[in-house]
LOMAR-736635 format. One record per residue: residue number from 1; z, y, x of N, C-alpha, C in turn. Coordinates in nm, 2 decimals. Layout:
# LOMAR-736635
 num     nw     nv     nu    caw    cav    cau     cw     cv     cu
 NUM      Z      Y      X      Z      Y      X      Z      Y      X
...
END
This chain:
# LOMAR-736635
 num     nw     nv     nu    caw    cav    cau     cw     cv     cu
   1   2.99  -1.74   8.70   2.85  -1.76   8.67   2.82  -1.91   8.68
   2   2.75  -1.96   8.58   2.70  -2.10   8.58   2.56  -2.11   8.64
   3   2.55  -2.17   8.75   2.42  -2.19   8.82   2.36  -2.33   8.80
   4   2.42  -2.41   8.71   2.37  -2.55   8.69   2.24  -2.55   8.62
   5   2.20  -2.45   8.55   2.07  -2.45   8.47   1.95  -2.48   8.56
   6   1.96  -2.45   8.69   1.85  -2.47   8.78   1.89  -2.55   8.90
   7   2.01  -2.62   8.89   2.06  -2.70   9.00   2.08  -2.62   9.12
   8   2.12  -2.50   9.11   2.15  -2.41   9.22   2.29  -2.44   9.28
   9   2.30  -2.42   9.40   2.43  -2.42   9.46   2.46  -2.27   9.51
  10   2.59  -2.24   9.54   2.62  -2.11   9.58   2.55  -2.07   9.71
  11   2.53  -2.16   9.81   2.45  -2.12   9.93   2.31  -2.09   9.90
  12   2.25  -2.16   9.80   2.11  -2.13   9.76   2.11  -1.99   9.69
  13   2.20  -1.96   9.61   2.21  -1.83   9.54   2.23  -1.72   9.65
  14   2.32  -1.75   9.75   2.34  -1.65   9.85   2.22  -1.62   9.93
  15   2.14  -1.72   9.96   2.01  -1.71  10.03   1.92  -1.61   9.96
  16   1.90  -1.64   9.83   1.81  -1.55   9.75   1.87  -1.41   9.73
  17   2.00  -1.40   9.72   2.06  -1.26   9.72   2.04  -1.19   9.85
  18   2.05  -1.26   9.96   2.02  -1.20  10.09   1.88  -1.15  10.10
  19   1.78  -1.23  10.06   1.64  -1.19  10.06   1.62  -1.07   9.97
  20   1.67  -1.07   9.85   1.66  -0.95   9.77   1.72  -0.83   9.83
  21   1.84  -0.85   9.89   1.91  -0.74   9.96   1.82  -0.68  10.07
  22   1.76  -0.77  10.15   1.67  -0.73  10.26   1.56  -0.64  10.21
  23   1.49  -0.69  10.10   1.38  -0.62  10.05   1.43  -0.48   9.99
  24   1.54  -0.48   9.93   1.59  -0.35   9.87   1.63  -0.26   9.98
  25   1.69  -0.30  10.09   1.73  -0.21  10.20   1.60  -0.16  10.27
  26   1.50  -0.25  10.29   1.37  -0.21  10.35   1.30  -0.10  10.26
  27   1.31  -0.12  10.13   1.24  -0.02  10.04   1.31   0.11  10.05
  28   1.45   0.11  10.05   1.52   0.24  10.06   1.50   0.30  10.19
  29   1.49   0.22  10.30   1.47   0.27  10.43   1.33   0.34  10.44
  30   1.23   0.28  10.38   1.10   0.34  10.38   1.09   0.47  10.30
  31   1.16   0.47  10.19   1.17   0.60  10.12   1.24   0.71  10.19
  32   1.35   0.67  10.26   1.43   0.77  10.33   1.35   0.82  10.46
  33   1.29   0.73  10.53   1.22   0.76  10.65   1.09   0.68  10.66
  34   0.98   0.74  10.61   0.85   0.67  10.61   0.81   0.64  10.75
  35   0.78   0.52  10.77   0.73   0.47  10.91   0.60   0.40  10.90
  36   0.50   0.46  10.84   0.38   0.39  10.81   0.30   0.35  10.93
  37   0.32   0.42  11.05   0.24   0.39  11.16   0.29   0.26  11.23
  38   0.20   0.16  11.25   0.24   0.04  11.32   0.27   0.07  11.46
  39   0.36  -0.01  11.52   0.38   0.00  11.67   0.35  -0.13  11.74
  40   0.32  -0.12  11.86   0.28  -0.23  11.94   0.40  -0.28  12.02
  41   0.44  -0.41  12.00   0.56  -0.46  12.07   0.52  -0.55  12.19
  42   0.62  -0.62  12.24   0.60  -0.70  12.36   0.51  -0.82  12.34
  43   0.49  -0.86  12.21   0.40  -0.97  12.19   0.25  -0.92  12.17
  44   0.23  -0.79  12.18   0.10  -0.74  12.17   0.05  -0.73  12.03
  45   0.14  -0.74  11.93   0.10  -0.72  11.79   0.13  -0.58  11.74
  46   0.05  -0.53  11.66   0.08  -0.41  11.59   0.15  -0.44  11.46
  47   0.28  -0.40  11.45   0.37  -0.44  11.34   0.43  -0.32  11.27
  48   0.45  -0.33  11.14   0.53  -0.24  11.06   0.66  -0.30  11.04
  49   0.75  -0.22  10.97   0.88  -0.27  10.94   0.88  -0.40  10.86
  50   0.79  -0.40  10.76   0.78  -0.52  10.68   0.73  -0.64  10.76
  51   0.64  -0.62  10.85   0.59  -0.73  10.94   0.71  -0.78  11.02
  52   0.79  -0.69  11.07   0.90  -0.74  11.16   1.00  -0.81  11.07
  53   1.02  -0.77  10.95   1.12  -0.84  10.86   1.06  -0.98  10.83
  54   0.93  -1.00  10.81   0.87  -1.13  10.78   0.89  -1.22  10.91
  55   0.85  -1.16  11.02   0.87  -1.24  11.15   1.01  -1.28  11.17
  56   1.10  -1.19  11.14   1.25  -1.23  11.16   1.29  -1.34  11.07
  57   1.25  -1.33  10.94   1.29  -1.43  10.84   1.22  -1.57  10.88
  58   1.10  -1.56  10.91   1.03  -1.69  10.95   1.09  -1.75  11.07
  59   1.11  -1.67  11.17   1.17  -1.72  11.30   1.31  -1.78  11.27
  60   1.39  -1.71  11.18   1.52  -1.76  11.15   1.52  -1.90  11.08
  61   1.42  -1.91  11.00   1.40  -2.04  10.93   1.38  -2.15  11.03
  62   1.29  -2.13  11.13   1.27  -2.23  11.24   1.39  -2.25  11.32
  63   1.46  -2.14  11.35   1.59  -2.15  11.43   1.69  -2.25  11.36
  64   1.70  -2.22  11.23   1.80  -2.31  11.15   1.75  -2.45  11.15
  65   1.62  -2.47  11.13   1.57  -2.61  11.12   1.59  -2.68  11.26
  66   1.56  -2.61  11.37   1.58  -2.67  11.50   1.73  -2.70  11.52
  67   1.82  -2.60  11.48   1.96  -2.62  11.49   2.01  -2.75  11.42
  68   1.96  -2.76  11.29   2.00  -2.88  11.21   1.95  -3.01  11.28
  69   1.82  -3.00  11.33   1.76  -3.12  11.39   1.83  -3.16  11.52
  70   1.88  -3.06  11.60   1.93  -3.09  11.73   2.09  -3.11  11.72
  71   2.15  -3.01  11.66   2.30  -3.01  11.66   2.37  -3.05  11.53
  72   2.30  -3.05  11.42   2.36  -3.08  11.29   2.44  -2.97  11.24
  73   2.54  -3.00  11.17   2.63  -2.90  11.11   2.76  -2.89  11.20
  74   2.83  -2.78  11.19   2.81  -2.66  11.12   2.70  -2.57  11.18
  75   2.66  -2.47  11.10   2.54  -2.39  11.13   2.58  -2.25  11.19
  76   2.70  -2.23  11.24   2.74  -2.10  11.29   2.66  -2.07  11.41
  77   2.63  -2.16  11.50   2.55  -2.13  11.62   2.41  -2.09  11.58
  78   2.35  -2.15  11.48   2.22  -2.11  11.44   2.22  -1.97  11.38
  79   2.33  -1.94  11.31   2.34  -1.81  11.25   2.35  -1.70  11.36
  80   2.43  -1.73  11.46   2.44  -1.63  11.57   2.30  -1.61  11.64
  81   2.23  -1.72  11.67   2.10  -1.71  11.73   2.00  -1.63  11.64
  82   2.01  -1.65  11.50   1.92  -1.59  11.41   1.95  -1.44  11.41
  83   2.08  -1.40  11.41   2.11  -1.26  11.41   2.06  -1.19  11.54
  84   2.07  -1.26  11.65   2.02  -1.21  11.78   1.87  -1.19  11.77
  85   1.80  -1.29  11.70   1.66  -1.29  11.68   1.62  -1.17  11.60
  86   1.69  -1.14  11.49   1.66  -1.02  11.41   1.67  -0.90  11.49
  87   1.77  -0.88  11.57   1.79  -0.77  11.66   1.68  -0.75  11.76
  88   1.64  -0.86  11.82   1.53  -0.86  11.91   1.40  -0.82  11.85
  89   1.37  -0.88  11.73   1.24  -0.85  11.67   1.23  -0.70  11.62
  90   1.34  -0.65  11.56   1.34  -0.51  11.52   1.34  -0.41  11.63
  91   1.39  -0.45  11.75   1.40  -0.36  11.86   1.27  -0.36  11.94
  92   1.22  -0.48  11.98   1.11  -0.49  12.07   0.98  -0.55  12.03
  93   0.97  -0.60  11.91   0.85  -0.66  11.86   0.77  -0.56  11.78
END
């Protein structure tokens, strides 16, 4: 596949594929098991699954920016912290 028409790189395409996959999985999860009632987490926020996905993605962006600013590359450490952050948010937030 030629991605040069928009100056995309494979990591950029992988990022957008990941976001589309997250939205698809969340949609299928909602159809399979409707969870419309918000729940209150340890931060005192009433959140739904979509809210927790947004918080996870936003937090991961800040984790990666901090990792790049402090440690530089490679980004494997930031990835591990982001995966742990996703688990934390979906379990307790």
